[in-house]
C-alpha positions in Angstrom: 26.5 20.2 -52.5 22.8 19.0 -52.8 20.6 18.9 -50.0 21.0 15.6 -49.6 25.2 15.7 -49.7 23.7 18.1 -46.7 22.1 15.9 -44.7 25.0 13.1 -45.1 27.9 15.6 -44.1 26.1 17.3 -41.3 25.4 13.3 -40.6 29.0 13.3 -40.7 30.6 16.1 -39.2 28.4 16.3 -35.8 27.9 12.7 -33.7 30.9 13.0 -32.1 30.1 14.8 -28.5 26.4 15.2 -27.0 26.4 18.7 -28.0 26.6 18.5 -31.4 24.5 15.4 -31.5 21.6 17.7 -30.0 22.8 20.5 -32.8 22.1 17.7 -35.6 18.8 16.5 -33.9 17.4 19.8 -34.7 18.7 20.1 -38.2 18.5 16.0 -39.1 14.5 17.6 -37.7 14.4 20.3 -39.5 15.5 18.2 -43.1 12.6 15.5 -42.0 9.9 16.3 -44.9 13.4 16.7 -47.7 14.5 13.3 -46.9 10.8 11.6 -47.0 10.5 13.6 -50.7 14.1 11.6 -51.1 13.2 7.7 -49.8 14.5 6.0 -53.0 17.5 7.6 -52.8 18.4 7.2 -49.4 19.5 3.1 -49.5 22.8 3.7 -50.6 23.2 6.0 -48.6 23.8 3.9 -45.0 27.3 2.6 -46.8 28.7 5.9 -46.2 26.8 6.1 -41.9 28.4 3.4 -39.2 25.7 2.5 -37.6 26.8 2.7 -34.4 28.5 6.3 -33.9 26.0 7.9 -36.5 23.6 6.3 -35.2 20.9 9.2 -35.2 21.4 10.8 -38.2 21.3 6.4 -39.8 17.9 6.3 -37.3 16.0 9.0 -39.6 17.5 7.6 -42.3 16.6 4.7 -42.5 12.6 6.4 -40.8 12.6 7.8 -44.3 13.5 4.6 -46.7 11.0 2.6 -45.0 8.3 5.3 -44.7 5.9 4.3 -48.1 5.1 0.5 -49.0 8.0 -2.0 -49.8 8.3 -4.3 -52.2 9.2 -7.6 -51.3 12.1 -7.3 -53.1 13.2 -4.0 -51.6 12.1 -6.1 -48.1 15.3 -8.5 -49.0 17.6 -5.5 -49.4 16.8 -3.4 -46.4 16.2 -5.9 -43.8 19.8 -6.9 -43.3 20.5 -2.7 -42.9 18.1 -2.5 -40.7 19.0 -5.4 -38.7 22.4 -4.1 -39.0 21.0 -1.2 -37.0 19.8 -2.0 -34.3 22.4 -4.7 -33.3 25.2 -1.6 -33.3 22.8 1.3 -32.4 23.7 3.6 -30.1 20.9 3.7 -27.0 21.9 7.7 -26.5 21.4 8.9 -29.3 18.1 6.2 -30.4 16.5 7.8 -27.6 16.3 10.9 -29.1 14.1 9.8 -31.4 11.8 6.9 -29.4 9.1 7.3 -31.8 11.3 7.1 -35.1 13.3 3.8 -33.7 9.6 2.1 -33.4 8.4 3.1 -36.5 11.5 1.9 -37.8 11.5 -1.4 -36.3 7.7 -2.1 -36.8 8.1 -2.1 -40.4 11.6 -4.4 -39.8 9.5 -6.9 -38.7 6.5 -6.3 -41.2 8.7 -7.2 -43.7 10.7 -10.3 -42.7 6.9 -11.3 -42.0 6.1 -10.4 -45.7 9.3 -12.4 -46.2 8.3 -15.5 -44.5 11.6 -15.3 -42.3 9.7 -14.1 -38.4 13.4 -16.3 -37.2 15.2 -13.1 -38.8 14.1 -10.4 -36.3 13.8 -12.5 -33.7 17.2 -11.9 -32.1 17.4 -7.9 -33.7 13.9 -7.0 -31.5 15.2 -8.7 -28.8 18.1 -6.3 -29.0 15.6 -3.3 -29.8 13.7 -3.9 -26.4 16.7 -3.4 -24.5 17.7 -0.3 -26.2 14.6 0.7 -25.7 14.6 0.3 -21.8 14.8 2.3 -19.9 15.0 -0.4 -16.7 14.1 -4.4 -17.4 10.2 -3.2 -14.9 9.7 -0.4 -18.4 7.5 -2.5 -20.8 7.7 -0.7 -24.5 6.2 -1.1 -28.0 7.9 -3.4 -29.0 7.9 -6.4 -26.3 5.3 -6.9 -28.0 6.5 -7.2 -32.2 9.6 -9.0 -30.3 7.1 -12.1 -28.0 5.1 -12.3 -31.7 7.7 -12.4 -33.6 9.1 -15.2 -31.0 5.7 -17.2 -31.0 6.1 -16.9 -35.0 9.0 -18.6 -35.4 8.6 -21.2 -32.5 11.3 -19.7 -30.5 8.9 -20.2 -26.8 12.5 -20.1 -24.9 13.9 -17.3 -26.4 11.0 -15.4 -25.3 10.3 -16.5 -22.2 13.9 -14.8 -21.3 12.0 -11.0 -21.6 8.5 -12.7 -19.3 10.7 -13.5 -16.3 11.2 -10.0 -15.7 8.4 -7.9 -13.0 6.8 -4.6 -15.0 5.6 -2.5 -13.5 5.9 0.8 -16.5 3.9 0.1 -19.1 3.8 3.2 -21.6 0.2 1.6 -24.1 -2.5 0.2 -22.3 -2.1 -2.0 -25.5 0.9 -2.8 -25.0 0.1 -4.9 -21.4 -2.4 -6.6 -23.3 -0.8 -7.0 -26.9 2.4 -8.7 -24.0 0.5 -10.5 -21.2 -1.5 -12.1 -23.9 1.1 -13.3 -26.8 3.4 -14.3 -23.5 0.7 -16.5 -22.5 0.8 -18.3 -25.3 4.1 -18.2 -25.4 4.0 -19.9 -21.4 1.8 -22.8 -22.6 3.9 -23.9 -25.7 6.7 -24.5 -23.1 3.5 -26.0 -21.2 4.2 -23.7 -18.0 0.5 -22.7 -17.5 0.6 -21.2 -14.3 2.7 -18.6 -15.8 0.3 -18.6 -18.7 -2.8 -18.5 -16.4 -1.0 -15.5 -15.2 -0.2 -13.2 -17.7 -4.1 -14.3 -18.8 -5.4 -13.4 -15.4 -3.6 -10.4 -16.1 -5.2 -9.6 -19.6 -9.0 -10.6 -18.5 -8.7 -8.9 -14.9 -7.4 -5.2 -16.7 -9.0 -1.5 -16.8 -11.1 -1.7 -19.5 -13.6 0.5 -20.3 -15.1 -1.7 -22.3 -14.5 -5.1 -23.3 -12.2 -5.4 -26.5 -10.7 -8.4 -28.8 -7.7 -8.9 -27.4 -9.8 -9.8 -23.4 -12.1 -11.9 -25.4 -9.1 -14.4 -26.8 -7.5 -14.7 -23.3 -9.6 -15.6 -21.6 -11.1 -18.7 -23.9 -7.8 -19.2 -23.6 -8.2 -18.4 -19.5 -10.5 -21.2 -19.0 -9.2 -23.8 -21.4 -5.7 -23.8 -19.0 -7.3 -23.6 -15.7 -8.8 -26.4 -17.0 -6.1 -28.2 -17.9 -3.8 -27.3 -14.7 -5.9 -26.9 -12.2 -8.9 -29.1 -13.2 -11.5 -27.2 -12.7 -12.6 -23.3 -13.8 -14.7 -20.9 -12.3 -16.4 -17.9 -13.9 -15.9 -15.5 -10.1 -13.3 -13.3 -12.0 -12.0 -10.5 -8.7 -13.5 -7.3 -7.1 -11.0 -6.0 -8.7 -12.0 -7.1 -12.7 -13.0 -4.3 -14.9 -16.9 -4.4 -14.7 -17.4 -4.4 -18.9 -15.4 -7.8 -18.2 -17.7 -8.4 -15.6 -20.6 -8.3 -17.8 -19.7 -9.2 -21.3 -16.9 -11.6 -20.9 -19.2 -14.6 -20.6 -21.1 -14.2 -23.8 -18.8 -14.3 -25.9 -17.0 -17.4 -24.8 -19.7 -19.7 -24.1 -19.1 -22.4 -25.6 -15.7 -22.7 -23.2 -17.8 -22.4 -20.4 -20.2 -25.8 -21.3 -17.4 -26.9 -22.0 -15.7 -26.2 -18.3 -19.4 -27.6 -17.0 -18.9 -30.7 -19.2 -15.0 -30.9 -17.8 -16.6 -30.7 -14.0 -18.8 -33.8 -14.3 -15.5 -36.2 -15.0 -17.2 -38.0 -17.7 -14.9 -38.4 -20.4 -17.1 -39.6 -23.3 -19.4 -36.4 -22.4 -17.2 -35.0 -23.3 -15.7 -36.2 -26.9 -18.7 -35.7 -27.7 -18.9 -32.2 -26.8 -16.3 -31.3 -28.6 -16.7 -33.0 -31.4 -19.5 -31.5 -31.8 -18.5 -28.0 -31.6 -14.9 -29.0 -33.1 -15.4 -26.5 -36.0 -15.6 -23.4 -33.1 -13.2 -24.1 -31.3 -10.7 -25.1 -34.8 -12.4 -21.2 -36.0 -10.5 -19.9 -32.3 -7.3 -21.3 -33.3 -7.9 -23.3 -30.0 -8.5 -26.9 -31.0 -5.1 -28.1 -30.0 -5.7 -26.5 -26.4 -8.9 -28.3 -26.6 -7.6 -31.9 -27.1 -4.9 -30.6 -24.4 -8.2 -30.6 -22.0 -9.6 -33.6 -22.8 -6.4 -35.1 -22.2 -6.4 -34.0 -19.0 -9.8 -35.2 -17.9 -7.3 -39.0 -17.9 -4.7 -37.2 -16.2 -7.5 -35.9 -13.2 -9.4 -38.9 -13.0 -6.4 -40.9 -12.0 -5.1 -38.7 -9.6 -8.4 -39.1 -7.5 -7.5 -42.9 -7.1 -5.1 -41.5 -5.0 -7.0 -39.9 -3.5 -8.6 -43.4 -2.9 -6.6 -46.2 -3.1 -3.2 -46.9 -2.3 -3.3 -50.1 -4.9 -4.9 -50.8 -7.8 -3.8 -52.5 -11.1 -4.0 -51.6 -14.1 -7.4 -52.9 -15.6 -9.1 -51.5 -12.7 -7.6 -47.8 -13.8 -7.6 -48.2 -17.6 -12.2 -49.6 -16.8 -12.2 -46.9 -13.8 -11.3 -43.6 -16.7 -12.2 -44.5 -19.9 -8.9 -45.8 -21.1 -8.9 -48.2 -24.0 -5.8 -51.3 -22.4 -3.8 -51.6 -19.4 -0.6 -50.5 -21.7 -2.6 -47.1 -21.9 -2.9 -46.7 -18.4 0.6 -47.5 -17.8 1.8 -44.8 -20.3 -0.7 -42.5 -18.0 0.4 -42.8 -15.2 4.6 -43.3 -16.1 3.9 -39.3 -17.8 2.9 -38.8 -14.8 5.0 -39.7 -12.2 7.4 -38.7 -14.6 5.6 -35.1 -14.3 5.8 -35.1 -10.6 2.3 -35.6 -10.7 1.2 -38.6 -8.8 3.6 -40.5 -6.5 3.8 -44.1 -7.9 5.6 -47.9 -8.2 4.3 -49.9 -11.0 5.5 -53.8 -10.0 5.3 -55.0 -14.4 5.3 -58.5 -13.2 1.6 -58.0 -12.2 0.6 -55.7 -13.2 -0.2 -53.3 -10.3 0.1 -49.5 -8.9 1.3 -48.6 -6.1 0.8 -45.0 -4.1 2.9 -42.9 -2.9 3.0 -40.1 -0.3 4.6 -36.9 -1.4 9.2 -38.2 -0.5 9.3 -33.9 -0.2 10.5 -33.4 2.8 11.0 -29.7 2.7 14.1 -30.0 5.5 16.3 -30.3 2.5 18.8 -27.1 1.5 17.9 -26.5 -2.3 14.2 -26.8 -0.4 15.4 -23.7 2.3 17.0 -22.6 -0.7 13.6 -22.5 -3.2 12.3 -21.1 -0.2 14.5 -18.3 0.9 14.9 -17.3 -2.6 10.3 -17.2 -2.6 10.2 -15.2 0.5 13.2 -12.0 -0.3 11.2 -11.7 -3.6 8.2 -11.7 -1.5 10.1 -8.7 -0.4 11.0 -7.0 -2.7 7.3 -6.7 -4.1 6.1 -5.4 -1.0 8.7 -2.8 -0.9 8.0 -1.8 -4.7 4.3 -1.9 -3.9 4.2 0.1 -1.2 6.4 3.0 -3.1 3.8 2.7 -6.0 1.2 3.4 -3.6 2.8 5.9 -1.9 3.8 8.1 -5.0 -0.2 7.2 -6.6 -1.5 8.6 -2.9 -0.1 12.3 -4.1 0.7 12.8 -7.5 -2.3 15.6 -8.0 -4.3 13.9 -11.4 -4.9 10.7 -9.1 -5.7 12.8 -6.0 -8.2 15.2 -8.1 -9.9 12.1 -9.6 -10.1 10.3 -7.0 -12.5 13.2 -6.0 -14.6 13.8 -7.9 -15.4 9.7 -7.8 -15.2 9.7 -4.0 -18.3 9.5 -3.0 -18.9 6.5 -4.7 -16.9 4.4 -2.5 -16.6 5.0 1.7 -14.8 7.8 2.8 -12.3 5.3 4.6 -10.6 4.5 1.3 -9.1 7.8 1.0 -7.6 7.2 5.2 -3.9 6.8 3.7 -4.3 10.6 1.6 -1.9 12.9 3.3 -4.0 15.6 4.5 -2.1 18.2 3.2 -3.6 17.6 -0.3 -7.2 19.1 0.4 -10.3 17.6 -1.9 
């Protein structure tokens, strides 16, 4: 019996109990080099193993199989094996070697992209995220990989299922940057601009010692989404934003800040001229589609301003005021805004008059009370979580040591909550 066959026998014989799996893990670590050296012969062996019962052994062999660069033909063979393994593997076994599981999943993502079929990777990577997570609050290295495939496959709704969860544990800072950046793009694709703003804001304001490309690209989209959703943009970032971001982000996004300045004038002709002049720049950043949505949103903002001044107005007057081509075009904009809940109005088709109304919501329906109560409960839960995290941090020796070294940079009142038993 050669060493390869011996490893297979060990995997088949030592995968039943926790003690056996621990022993198998030691054996597999020792056999790691020999498995990699035999990587070209390993694919047929996978047929002898059950991914649900022999998960740890299957993982080691699969990782060795995919360790070398693969061709398109090899990827076509390996992708079904990896997808099946991710679906059926036992979480308690793969968590014994998380770095190998992550490596296999990342290579799987690369392979489905090589084949030009990102859709094939969406469901398996979603399952991989769930199996690697300690809890739904845990951001894994696989979250950004999964969201990237959702973007490429245009499976935005599938990506949203993970973005709805609150994250409190992060393995690597880069994972958070990419998770929020890709997540923001998915929310933009679904026109959920408020959530997109939240995620992009997290990228821009996250701690960073030096500026990075992800933050720069996020800031560009943050400016555009702010204009679309809020109708305005401010270059003032919160105080907790890193000094690197405060100093440098504006320098890399000057075209976008100038666009925001043009938008603030409310003059559609000037905005369109600016977009036309800088179209190549926006297109090279892959933001031209979003910029066009910014231009379209100005019409909406100008119509919303009219609701603050007039009770009734003709479609012709609306078209003239907001610089639309015809009353028909004005009617289409008004109808869309009514449908989206952005204004409250009625249109008299006979005389072409628009009557602007007050918000009909009285905030006393059962549905509204349930929504308010749900929001209150969520805020209370987040408050309790933040209090617990603050208590844990205030007792963390590493944090206290760092706070002590940098104490001169802050007011002494900043450390009132530090327990007296720690002498810093």
